[in-house]
NULUM-898259 format. One record per atom (N, C-alpha, C, O): x, y, z. Coordinates in steps of 0.001 Angstrom, whole numbers, plus 500000, padded with zeros to 6 digits. Layout:
BEGIN
XYZ/...
This chain:
BEGIN
586806505610646747/585955504753647568/584925504030646705/584653502846646905/584354504759645741/583398504134644827/584096503091643968/583558502009643733/585292503416643503/586034502467642685/586394501204643448/586280500102642911/586830501353644706/587173500183645510/585949499316645769/586030498089645728/584813499958646037/583577499201646252/583157498466644984/582750497305645039/583257499143643844/582918498494642584/583824497319642281/583363496284641801/585112497469642558/586042496358642334/585675495166643200/585702494025642739/585329495431644464/584952494342645369/583718493612644853/583651492384644915/582745494356644346/581508493732643855/581781492897642611/581347491749642523/582500493472641648/582723492768640380/583722491629640518/583743490733639674/584550491638641560/585513490547641751/584920489369642502/585608488375642734/583651489464642886/582996488348643553/582814488510645040/582283487610645692/583233489624645599/583062489904647036/583632488784647891/582969488274648795/584865488412647595/585538487413648414/585706487932649838/585749489141650068/585800486999650795/585874487392652205/587087488286652456/586969489332653094/588248487873651954/589451488684652160/589338490040651473/589821491044651996/588698490072650295/588514491345649589/587593492267650366/587828493475650419/586549491718650969/585641492546651763/586353493143652970/586113494298653322/587216492377653597/587958492919654743/588872494051654294/588959495082654960/589544493865653181/590397494936652659/589574496163652302/590005497293652532/588382495942651736/587511497069651386/587098497843652634/587107499073652635/586738497130653690/586319497803654925/587458498651655480/587242499799655867/588666498098655523/589804498864656020/590083500072655130/590401501153655627/589964499890653810/590207501003652887/589171502105653056/589521503285653086/587893501729653167/586835502728653322/586984503499654630/586770504710654665/587345502810655693/587520503493656977/588653504512656888/588517505634657376/589759504134656275/590903505040656209/590665506185655228/591058507318655504/590028505913654089/589696507004653173/588643507927653772/588669509136653539/587711507359654545/586733508195655237/587386509114656242/586960510255656419/588428508617656908/589155509476657846/589810510646657124/589848511757657652/590322510406655932/590928511495655161/589883512538654775/590170513735654781/588667512088654438/587611513023654043/587232513969655175/586861515116654927/587323513497656415/586965514346657560/588211514938658212/588174515373659363/589314514949657462/590554515586657913/591097514925659177/591505515601660122/591095513605659177/591680512838660269/592834511990659733/592943511747658531/593677511556660641/594785510692660231/594234509349659765/593431508723660456/594669508919658601/594162507653658057/594740506462658798/594016505530659148/596043506490659038/596706505372659699/596772505642661191/597687506311661671/595809505125661912/595769505273663364/595173504017663969/594447503276663306/595485503789665230/594960502619665918/593441502684666052/592777501648666044/592886503884666173/591424504002666271/590755503528664984/589768502793665022/591295503950663854/590723503503662585/590881501997662396/589980501332661885/592021501467662806/592215500025662707/591226499282663597/590668498259663198/591011499804664813/590045499177665714/588634499261665149/587862498309665265/588288500398664534/586958500541663930/586769499540662794/585711498920662682/587784499379661953/587694498403660866/587556496984661410/586783496188660876/588298496664662465/588198495328663059/586814495089663643/586272493991663516/586238496100664281/584895495954664856/583867495697663760/582996494840663911/583966496435662661/583013496243661557/583139494831660981/582134494174660711/584372494372660797/584580493026660254/584018491967661198/583376491017660751/584256492126662499/583804491120663458/582297491157663650/581687490121663916/581683492330663520/580224492384663593/579598491651662407/578543491031662536/580247491729661271/579703491067660084/579996489570660089/579134488776659712/581179489176660504/581570487764660541/582429487507661785/583657487528661695/581807487267662936/582578487079664172/583517485889664132/584527485877664836/583202484881663315/584077483707663254/585428484020662633/586356483218662737/585555485188661981/586830485553661355/587935485743662382/589115485659662040/587575485998663630/588574486218664675/589505485021664821/590677485185665160/588993483820664567/589786482610664749/590521482189663486/591240481190663505/590363482915662398/590979482530661134/592314483205660907/592562484281661452/593183482592660107/594508483178659858/594455484481659079/595312485342659275/593468484651658196/593406485868657380/593227487103658253/593959488081658100/592265487067659162/592019488209660050/593218488442660953/593671489578661097/593732487396661557/594817487543662520/596077488097661868/596727488985662421/596419487579660703/597661488012660063/597541489412659469/598470490213659579/596406489713658843/596270491029658217/596214492132659262/596929493127659144/595375491975660287/595268493019661301/596506493060662188/596875494131662670/597154491921662413/598393491928663184/599490492709662488/600198493492663121/599635492496661175/600665493215660424/600379494712660384/601283495525660575/599122495078660135/598776496503660069/598967497167661427/599430498306661500/598616496467662504/598804497031663845/600278497313664115/600618498363664660/601151496387663739/602585496598663949/603097497774663122/603894498572663615/602654497890661877/603115498982661017/602617500336661515/603365501314661510/601351500398661947/600814501669662446/601506502071663739/601840503241663926/601725501109664637/602400501422665896/603801501968665640/604221502928666286/604517501367664709/605857501866664393/605788503255663769/606594504123664105/604830503475662859/604709504785662208/604392505873663222/604951506967663145/603502505593664174/603158506591665186/604362506935666052/604588508104666362/605133505931666441/606311506198667263/607395506916666449/608131507743666987/607488506603665179/608487507258664327/608175508735664157/609083509565664136/606900509065664038/606515510467663885/606746511254665169/607009512455665121/606649510583666320/606800511286667603/608223511241668146/608466511683669269/609167510715667368/610519510577667880/611152511955668075/610769512925667421/612113512021668973/612828513271669225/613884513488668139/614709512615667872/613841514646667532/614805514989666491/615705516107667008/615327517278666970/616882515754667485/617805516757668003/618443517559666874/618779518731667044/618606516909665715/619181517612664576/618543517072663302/618168515901663245/618419517913662284/617787517444661046/618621516352660390/619850516391660452/617966515379659763/618719514305659109/619512514841657927/619071515742657213/620681514270657742/621523514707656621/620918514234655310/620526513076655169/620848515159654347/620255514845653050/621312514222652148/622397514777651972/620989513071651582/621890512406650656/621627512916649245/620491513262648921/622635512968648414/622443513476647041/621561512540646228/621476511339646482/620909513143645240/620081512345644330/620994511575643369/621974512161642910/620744510313643035/619557509520643412/619785508622644613/618959507759644909/620923508822645325/621224507936646445/620188508093647554/619775507110648169/619764509350647811/618812509586648887/617496508851648711/617096508105649605/616797509036647574/615532508312647393/615697506796647408/614853506086647955/616782506296646809/616989504841646799/617219504323648213/616691503277648589/618009505058648998/618270504646650375/616991504665651201/616729503742651971/616192505721651039/614938505814651794/613985504679651431/613379504065652309/613855504403650128/612958503328649699/613453501968650181/612657501142650628/614751501731650094/615304500445650528/615125500249652027/614752499171652488/615398501315652780/615231501219654226/613770500982654593/613473500210655505/612855501648653882/611436501440654155/610999500017653876/610236499439654650/611478499440652771/611126498053652447/611639497096653514/610920496194653942/612882497292653942/613472496391654937/612738496485656266/612400495462656862/612488497706656738/611852497885658047/610424497361658043/610033496621658946/609641497737657033/608244497288657000/608144495779656832/607260495152657417/609035495184656043/609011493726655881/609356493028657183/608729492031657539/610350493543657896/610720492940659175/609583493045660181/609301492089660904/608930494199660231/607818494372661163/606658493441660817/606115492769661694/606281493402659543/605165492544659140/605493491074659355/604627490304659770/606728490674659080/607119489277659281/607076488898660749/606578487831661106/607604489779661607/607588489486663040/606171489425663590/605889488620664477/605272490270663074/603899490300663584/603080489111663114/602209488634663842/603348488625661910/602530487541661353/603144486161661542/602447485162661367/604417486072661892/605074484767662018/604386483846663023/604199482669662711/603994484320664223/603314483397665150/602010482843664601/601705481668664802/601240483670663913/599967483195663366/600201482218662209/599494481218662090/601186482505661363/601500481581660285/602002480247660802/601639479196660274/602842480284661840/603343479035662409/602226478240663071/602236477010663028/601267478920663681/600168478220664356/599232477554663354/598839476403663546/598876478255662300/597886477735661353/598505476853660271/597873475897659820/599735477161659849/600318476455658706/601589475694659053/602111474966658207/602103475839660268/603303475134660726/604511475402659822/605346474520659623/604601476596659285/605742476951658446/606228478356658788/605479479188659302/607492478593658489/608089479918658648/609049480131657488/609809479233657128/609010481333656901/609833481654655731/610923482651656121/610674483856656131/612116482172656439/613166483093656900/613700484013655815/614304485039656127/613489483669654537/614008484499653450/612934485401652855/613093485906651743/611844485606653585/610812486513653105/611316487933652945/610891488646652036/612222488350653825/612795489696653722/613557489862652412/613436490889651745/614337488859652048/615092488928650796/614153488958649596/614354489742648669/613127488108649610/612186488073648495/611436489378648328/611278489869647210/610972489942649433/610251491218649349/611165492347648876/610757493185648072/612391492366649374/613315493428648974/613596493395647477/613825494440646867/613579492205646879/613853492093645450/612599492265644597/612679492760643473/611437491861645123/610212491873644310/609437493181644416/608831493613643435/609442493818645583/608624495016645762/608986496159644816/608079496855644358/610267496391644496/610537497460643520/609846497238642177/609369498195641567/609784495997641708/609076495727640444/607590496030640578/606970496573639663/607016495668641747/605584495901641948/605290497389642060/604349497889641443/606094498098642847/605814499513643107/606141500410641919/605425501377641656/607208500099641204/607663500990640136/607097500641638764/607046501498637882/606675499399638575/606240498998637229/604834498394637206/603994498828636417/604567497405638055/603292496684637969/602116497604638266/601201497717637450/602125498260639415/600980499090639798/600825500326638911/599707500601638476/601892501090638616/601700502218637685/601208501767636311/600369502437635708/601716500643635811/601257500156634508/599792499763634556/599061499979633589/599350499183635678/597942498805635799/597043500036635770/596009500034635103/597434501091636492/596628502322636500/596596502955635109/595536503359634630/597756503040634468/597794503633633126/596994502801632131/596328503355631257/597053501476632256/596308500620631349/594814500809631469/594107500825630462/594319500954632696/592881501179632892/592461502522632303/591408502624631672/593288503558632508/592941504883631982/593025504933630456/592245505636629814/593964504194629878/594156504248628426/593282503256627676/593211503304626448/592620502362628391/591820501322627729/590712501891626838/590529501398625725/589962502917627285/588891503429626406/589398503993625081/588636504091624119/590673504362625025/591217504965623805/592027503963622971/592601504326621944/592069502723623410/592805501705622672/594305501837622754/595019501307621903/594802502537623766/596239502766623914/596813502010625112/597841502403625664/596159500943625504/596526500278626746/597558499171626570/598124498714627563/597828498719625333/598689497549625173/600114497746625694/600671496785626223/600751498933625584/602092499053626176/602075498852627690/603017498296628254/601008499303628346/600928499148629801/600860497673630185/601536497233631115/600028496908629454/599910495489629796/601201494740629486/601568493809630203/601889495141628424/603168494496628105/604194494745629210/604886493824629644/604285496008629663/605206496328630753/604806495611632035/605659495109632766/603507495565632302/603018494885633495/603350493393633452/603707492806634473/603232492778632270/603560491364632139/605029491086632380/605376490119633058/605906491933631828/607338491748632043/607705491886633519/608480491091634050/607142492901634176/607439493095635597/606883491947636436/607525491511637391/605704491460636089/605125490331636829/605971489074636659/606144488311637609/606501488852635456/607395487715635243/608638487829636115/609123486832636649/609150489045636258/610319489243637115/609995488914638567/610810488311639265/608809489309639026/608397488996640395/608295487488640590/608734486967641615/607723486786639621/607591485329639720/608959484646639721/609164483670640442/609888485153638921/611227484569638905/611920484766640252/612616483871640734/611729485932640855/612294486162642188/611700485182643195/612419484612644015/610384484991643126/609725484076644056/610230482648643882/610483481951644864/610378482211642624/610873480855642374/612317480705642837/612693479661643371/613122481736642638/614515481654643057/614632481573644575/615408480772645096/613872482390645281/613904482347646745/613411480993647248/613929480469648234/612407480425646568/611864479133647005/612872478003646845/612783476995647546/613837478157645925/614832477103645717/615993477172646700/616818476259646733/616075478213647488/617150478317648478/616923477269649563/615791477031649984/618008476650650006/617900475661651075/617294476286652326/617658477391652729/616360475553652929/615675475987654153/614894477283653935/614720478071654865/614428477501652712/613602478687652475/612269478587653201/611668479606653542/611807477373653439/610596477141654223/610947476211655371/611346475067655150/610802476691656581/611119475911657775/609825475372658365/608894476131658635/609769474065658561/608594473444659162/608689473540660673/609705473172661263/607631474034661299/607592474254662743/606566473310663350/605455473182662836/606931472655664433/605982471777665113/604801472585665632/604969473696666135/603615472021665504/602401472725665923/602428472988667424/602866472144668206/601957474158667811/601827474482669230/600373474811669531/599587475081668624/600027474786670798/598641474910671218/598148476345671257/598918477283671054/596851476509671521/596275477862671582/596834478699672719/596798479928672645/597353478066673777/597943478845674868/599158479630674381/599357480781674770/599963479008673534/601132479694672979/600694480839672077/601253481934672138/599687480582671235/599184481647670367/598615482789671192/598772483952670823/597956482479672302/597442483524673178/598556484384673756/598412485602673861/599674483750674134/600816484514674652/601399485435673581/601703486595673857/601552484925672376/602095485753671296/601131486879670917/601565487993670626/599835486596670918/598852487639670609/598864488723671677/598784489911671363/598963488312672948/599042489294674030/600297490150673901/600269491348674181/601392489536673478/602629490292673256/602441491358672189/602840492508672372/601830490970671073/601624491920669976/600691493050670392/600971494216670114/599588492718671052/598636493748671466/599258494700672483/599115495918672373/599942494143673463/600544494988674505/601609495904673906/601709497071674285/602392495388672985/603480496171672417/602975497262671485/603596498320671388/601864497030670800/601373498008669830/600415499025670439/600347500157669961/599671498654671482/598668499559672038/599250500529673054/598814501678673121/600215500099673837/600827501001674808/601826501916674113/602547501495673208/601859503164674545/602804504134673986/603841504592675006/604739505365674671/603727504123676240/604679504491677284/605633503329677531/605631502331676810/606448503487678570/607410502431678888/606738501140679336/607393500100679411/605436501190679636/604714499972680009/604746498935678883/604567497742679128/604971499386677670/604912498439676548/605999497378676635/605855496304676052/607088497658677354/608167496682677429/607810495491678308/608539494499678328/606704495576679030/606235494398679768/605745493303678823/605459492187679256/605651493624677539/605262492602676561/606262491459676503/605962490397675958/607452491669677063/608440490597677042/607997489413677908/608436488285677683/607128489664678899/606697488580679787/605870487529679048/606231486353679087/604766487902678370/604049486861677614/604875486292676468/604675485141676080/605803487081675917/606649486559674847/607528485422675363/607628484371674730/608158485635676506/609003484589677087/608165483365677449/608586482228677236/606971483612678003/606098482492678341/605700481686677117/605703480455677155/605357482371676027/604982481663674808/606124480854674230/605926479717673803/607330481432674211/608487480709673684/608799479491674549/609146478431674029/608675479643675872/608962478520676766/607983477372676556/608381476207676530/606699477704676406/605701476649676203/605857476014674825/605733474798674680/606128476838673816/606277476304672458/607507475426672329/607552474546671469/608513475654673176/609726474857673099/609543473424673531/610365472569673204/608467473141674268/608191471775674717/606760471398674355/605913471275675240/606480471213673071/605105470894672672/604722469479673086/605564468584673143/603449469297673370/602924467969673688/602513467301672380/601516467673671762/603294466316671975/603053465681670687/602383464323670887/602778463565671772/601382464012670079/600672462739670248/601535461558669831/602432461681668997/601240460408670434/601928459178670073/601263458495668884/601932457860668069/599938458630668791/599171457965667742/598233458983667107/597598459768667811/598143458972665786/597195459797665042/596365458871664160/596918458084663392/595036458960664268/594139458057663550/593215458887662675/592602459844663148/593111458525661401/592219459239660490/590764458967660854/590447457964661494/589876459885660432/588489459852660885/587749458593660457/586818458174661145/588131457976659345/587444456773658880/588242455504659141/587860454426658685/589352455622659873/590152454447660189/590965453915659035/591470452795659115/591112454668657968/591848454178656802/593353454162657010/594070453562656209/593846454791658042/595270454798658304/595577455473659621/594729456153660198/596803455280660093/597228455911661337/598721456164661287/599434455603660455/599182457012662187/600603457314662332/601023456973663751/600312457280664708/602184456335663884/602719455916665174/604071456583665373/604906456573664469/604293457161666548/605594457761666840/606542456653667283/606352456035668331/607548456416666479/608452455315666731/609542455644667725/609563456739668286/610455454703667950/611548454932668903/612453456098668521/613092456692669389/612517456439667215/613356457562666790/612674458906666941/613258459934666599/611431458921667453/610707460168667662/609959460667666452/609261461677666537/610084459980665312/609384460401664101/608176459512663849/608067458418664402/607267459999663004/606042459275662713/606291458199661667/607031458399660704/605651457047661883/605625455963660908/604171455696660551/603287455822661397/603923455328659296/602566455241658771/602168453789658560/602940452986658037/600941453467658981/600320452173658708/598983452428658032/598301453405658340/598610451548657110/597372451751656374/597574452711655216/598697452917654756/596485453294654750/596512454209653609/595755455493653942/594651455701653439/596325456352654777/595661457643655032/595684458498653780/596546458326652918/594742459415653679/594713460291652511/595960461171652487/596545461481653524/596341461554651300/597559462349651133/597465463673651885/598436464104652506/596306464318651833/596151465602652513/596302465431654022/596993466216654672/595654464402654581/595752464167656023/597194463891656422/597662464396657442/597899463097655631/599290462794655945/600152464049655897/601046464218656726/599894464920654945/600621466191654893/600384467004656161/601316467603656696/599144467028656644/598836467776657859/599500467147659072/599984467866659946/599535465838659146/600204465170660262/601686465520660291/602228465857661343/602337465440659143/603767465727659092/604051467189659412/605001467495660131/603234468087658882/603449469514659141/603262469839660614/604065470570661194/602214469305661224/601963469595662638/603037469008663536/603229469471664660/603737467995663050/604807467382663831/606158468041663577/607162467653664173/606183469039662690/607451469677662357/608340468798661505/609561468950661521/607746467884660762/608474466922659933/608447467405658484/607372467596657915/609603467598657894/609685468133656533/609597467058655457/609710467381654275/609399465798655818/609297464739654813/608019464881653995/607013465400654480/608068464416652753/606898464441651888/606082463173652107/606609462189652626/604799463173651721/603982461964651890/604498460764651111/604124459633651423/605349460973650105/605880459870649309/607208459339649843/607785458426649253/607694459889650937/608985459469651469/608907458017651940/608055457693652768/609775457133651434/609697455719651842/610021455482653305/609632454452653857/610729456416653954/611054456218655367/609829456298656264/609896455936657439/608702456772655721/607483456819656525/606978455423656866/606225455257657826/607380454423656097/606965453043656357/607996452279657177/607778451112657504/609108452911657513/610138452243658298/609628451973659709/608980452821660322/609927450792660208/609500450427661551/608117449834661629/607655449497662719/607428449695660487/606086449111660450/606164447789659698/606596447749658546/605745446711660349/605743445378659754/604322444994659396/603434445042660247/604095444612658147/602744444319657673/602680442935657050/603651442456656464/601527442301657184/601186441110656427/599784441300655867/599274442420655835/599160440217655428/597849440336654802/596779440745655796/595776441344655407/596973440431657085/595931440660658077/596084441975658825/595085442607659169/597319442399659083/597506443563659955/598891444156659763/599761443566659123/599071445344660339/600370446013660429/600673446255661898/599781446598662674/601932446077662282/602335446201663677/603504447171663765/604423447125662948/603464448049664763/604551448994665021/604724449130666522/603848448752667301/605868449676666917/606153449884668331/606426451355668599/607003452061667773/605993451800669781/606253453163670210/607607453237670906/608301452228671032/607981454429671354/609280454606671996/609394453823673291/610493453407673658/608284453610673996/608317452855675248/607946451388675045/607500450724675980/608130450885673831/607955449469673492/606510449000673565/606268447803673723/605550449895673455/604158449467673374/603861449050671932/604322449678670979/603091447991671800/602779447446670486/601457448007669990/600449447972670695/601475448522668770/600284449082668136/599970448242666905/600841447995666071/598730447810666801/598309446977665680/597226447692664884/596247448193665437/597429447724663579/596397448227662668/595880447031661873/596581446513661004/594673446597662164/594150445351661609/593248445613660416/592458446557660402/593388444743659405/592567444834658206/591482443761658168/590488443916657459/591657442682658916/590741441546658866/590112441329660237/590710441624661272/588896440806660214/588175440575661459/588878439545662345/588915439702663565/589429438507661746/590101437485662543/591326438038663266/591657437582664360/592004439021662661/593201439577663283/592871440350664549/593717440478665434/591648440867664647/591273441616665849/591330440710667065/591832441114668113/590820439484666942/590793438553668074/592205438277668561/592462438295669765/593123438022667635/594496437699668009/595232438910668563/595913438809669583/595100440059667895/595847441239668325/595324441820669626/596078442463670357/594055441610669932/593532442082671215/594219441395672388/594235441931673495/594784440218672158/595475439484673219/596954439842673303/597573439674674354/597528440335672205/598974440538672176/599394442005672151/600464442341672656/598581442876671580/598975444276671408/598487445136672571/597623444727673347/599057446333672674/598601447305673671/597519448218673116/596710448759673870/597504448391671791/596502449225671132/596139448577669808/597011448161669046/594836448496669542/594343447927668293/593477448974667609/592541449503668208/593792449269666361/593024450220665559/592519449490664328/593275448781663664/591247449663664026/590670448996662870/589532449823662295/588850450553663015/589337449698660991/588206450347660327/586987449443660281/586003449761659613/587042448315660988/585939447351661016/585103447590662268/585671447758663347/583779447610662165/582948447700663381/583156446470664261/583195445344663765/583288446692665568/583582445577666482/582953445864667839/583194446906668449/582140444915668295/581481445072669594/581937444040670601/581434444013671724/582888443182670224/583378442174671150/584331442754672172/584716443920672094/584705441927673128/585636442352674162/587051442386673606/587377441682672650/587880443212674218/589271443349673779/590113443712674988/589818444677675693/591158442938675226/592045443200676351/592814444500676155/593039445244677109/593211444767674931/593933446004674624/592950447151674436/591742446938674333/593480448365674392/592627449505674046/592261449374672577/593128449155671731/590972449508672276/590468449296670926/589845450578670391/589007451193671050/590258450973669204/589640452089668486/589100451509667185/589869451188666279/587771451375667090/587165450724665932/586250451688665186/586136452862665538/585601451163664143/584864452010663201/583761452812663873/583583453987663553/583019452216664789/581901452914665403/582387454060666289/581761455119666335/583506453852666994/584060454931667819/584539456085666949/584343457250667295/585167455766665820/585622456821664916/584452457538664268/584515458746664040/583370456797663963/582183457435663396/581570458412664385/580997459426663988/581689458109665672/581125458982666701/582051460147667035/581590461276667198/583349459883667138/584292460882667647/585105461578666563/585689462631666821/585157461018665361/585976461605664314/587442461255664491/587777460306665199/588310462013663854/589752461772663942/590199461815665395/589724462638666177/591114460923665748/591504460739667144/593019460768667267/593731460214666430/593500461411668307/594923461378668646/595068460830670052/594266461142670933/596093460011670264/596324459362671552/597656459827672115/598655459911671401/597653460125673400/598848460567674103/599220459524675151/598351458882675742/600496459367675367/600978458358676306/600845458853677737/601213459986678048/600323458007678598/600230458292680028/600817457115680799/601097456061680228/600998457309682103/601568456238682917/600644455033682995/601107453896683089/599344455277682958/598375454187683103/597861453649681773/597137452653681761/598213454276680657/597705453794679381/597726454868678319/598790455347677928/596527455256677843/596405456224676764/595396457298677132/594380457027677772/595692458513676719/594748459621676836/594380460054675428/595259460334674614/593080460111675132/592636460374673765/592054461773673635/591366462260674532/592339462411672504/591739463680672109/591012463444670793/591603462943669836/589741463799670740/588939463542669547/588568464860668888/588546465907669535/588275464797667586/587993466012666826/586545466453666936/586238467607666638/585647465573667354/584231465914667438/583678465552668814/582806464687668906/584152466183669881/583643465845671213/582249466407671442/582031467615671360/581321465524671726/579946465929672068/579352466876671033/578650467823671386/579632466622669754/579171467545668718/577823467177668139/577266467932667342/577280466013668529/576064465537667868/574869466431668144/573957466506667321/574854467118669299/573691467913669644/573720469332669128/572782470089669380/574770469724668409/574862471096667929/574058471249666646/574140470398665760/573276472330666535/572406472480665352/573177472541664048/572670472104663014/574416473082664071/575164473263662831/576022472043662468/576712472059661449/575986470995663284/576779469805663015/575966468791662238/574854468441662635/576518468318661129/575827467313660339/575840465986661086/576901465484661459/574683465437661298/574575464177662027/574900463007661105/574435462946659967/575681462112661602/576033460934660826/575084459793661166/574804459535662337/574598459121660147/573794457939660376/574734456780660656/575615456484659848/574558456130661779/575461455059662185/574751453714662082/573615453556662529/575429452771661496/574914451418661463/575333450713662731/576449450932663203/574492449881663300/574885449167664507/576046448237664235/576166447660663154/576895448104665230/578049447222665076/577579445791664915/576557445399665478/578313445019664156/577948443635663954/578223442850665227/579090443238666011/577505441754665449/577655441004666693/579050440419666840/579821440342665883/579351440010668067/580654439436668367/580856438160667573/579878437557667132/582080437733667378/582334436513666617/581738435298667291/581541435280668506/581454434290666502/580844433084667029/581816432326667915/583025432543667836/581306431444668753/582211430625669560/583123429787668681/582884429620667485/584178429261669303/585176428524668538/584630427244667953/585172426735666972/583549426700668543/582986425451668051/582301425624666708/582103424646665987/581935426852666360/581283427107665090/582306427604664077/583369428115664430/581956427439662825/582881427840661763/582979429353661702/581999430068661911/584158429814661417/584412431247661298/584932431512659900/585895430889659453/584298432428659226/584696432759657862/585806433793657896/585686434820658564/586861433528657191/588004434451657193/587756435681656360/588490436664656464/586716435642655523/586420436797654682/585914437946655533/584923437754656237/586518439124655520/586065440229656363/584746440788655887/584430440769654697/583977441287656848/582734441968656515/583043443421656210/583613444106657059/582696443910655055/583039445301654728/582295446258655621/581118446066655926/583004447304656040/582375448334656860/581634449287655949/582211449827655005/580344449499656231/579513450350655398/579207451607656170/578782451550657324/579414452708655558/579105453989656181/578238454769655216/578599454945654052/577102455233655689/576175455926654807/576658457308654433/576165457892653468/577619457847655180/578126459184654827/578998459086653588/579870458221653497/578761459963652650/579561459960651421/580980460377651751/581200461442652328/581941459547651390/583337459820651662/583902460703650559/583543460568649389/584778461595650947/585409462483649972/586374461674649117/587136460852649626/586329461915647832/587157461170646898/588559461753646912/588900462593646079/589373461302647868/590734461806647996/591718460753647530/591420459559647503/592879461219647170/593910460303646699/594465459527647874/594840460130648879/594528458231647782/595064457372648822/596513457025648495/596893456865647335/597301456915649552/598695456553649348/598786455102648922/598119454237649489/599588454843647951/599754453478647456/600932452820648180/601250451661647916/
């Protein structure tokens, strides 16, 4: 316990390390008082301590995946210990018996942990790794038999200057683990992109996991109800028609083929998130992302599946024309004039942040990333410049040179798509 605490302190007390330390201390403390270390009570106590210290961790993937996996493993271990044994298991000869037991343990625990963490991974990262079982089965023997024992021996032998064989063995075993990981990653469909689903689906999957692990009687099989509900809802996700970056530098339009097309120059990271949340495995450099978008010097135009015209304008003069012809106009230029089409301009984005639009019978339904956030004490307030006045009447000269949009908030220096 002292060693684990010291390691946590000297390693920088990372959030994930602190959570692991709390779980370790609780379980080692249970051993000191002659209690079972792996029990649901100890897991609940560790979760309570973590949440009292950082309640926001409940919504993060680290807490959900780590405690979900441990809950599934403990629930299985408790049921395995209480199983009815009508006859003693047949003993296999050495070394077949130990190898079979270790292999079976790796397969079962990996399957349980994968099933428990897959919903949380799909929700937060929109990915699923179907070959994780194969990778773990090949890599864990190197970790358990060589890496960890060599690390312990190296630490003990370090004061005497006899540690170099341990580090050499540890390096060779670690290289083998990395080669296994690289090989599994090269398998076709080793990473499956999953379309993002809403919190209701995650709630159904979480209820399934909790119900299945906490109940010890036949009531636990009622967990199939929220599981079926979650799968049914996830099978028909509500996907946005338009995705607009927070500063108006780019947008994505769902075309007639059901895939996203890009206009403007959204940041590479944002584009990766858009594609992942849509279940699209294309890379940000894929040229097909520009298919279906027609651009000139003033604007880019695309069409949705229901033939609605979307315009992304770069010049002030194009706003006047596109407001008369398009169904939706998006621009990074501040604009206070009238517009026949739905208009999303710089000032609205400065107020609401990144915006997604959904198709409705009467027009568009918008979801914004910063709804009514200005009054929250922890929200950084943005200084907004007033929108420039409407364009002059036609009798006066109009300068074709656009007025640059100025935002006092420092923009993150991200790579823009060329």
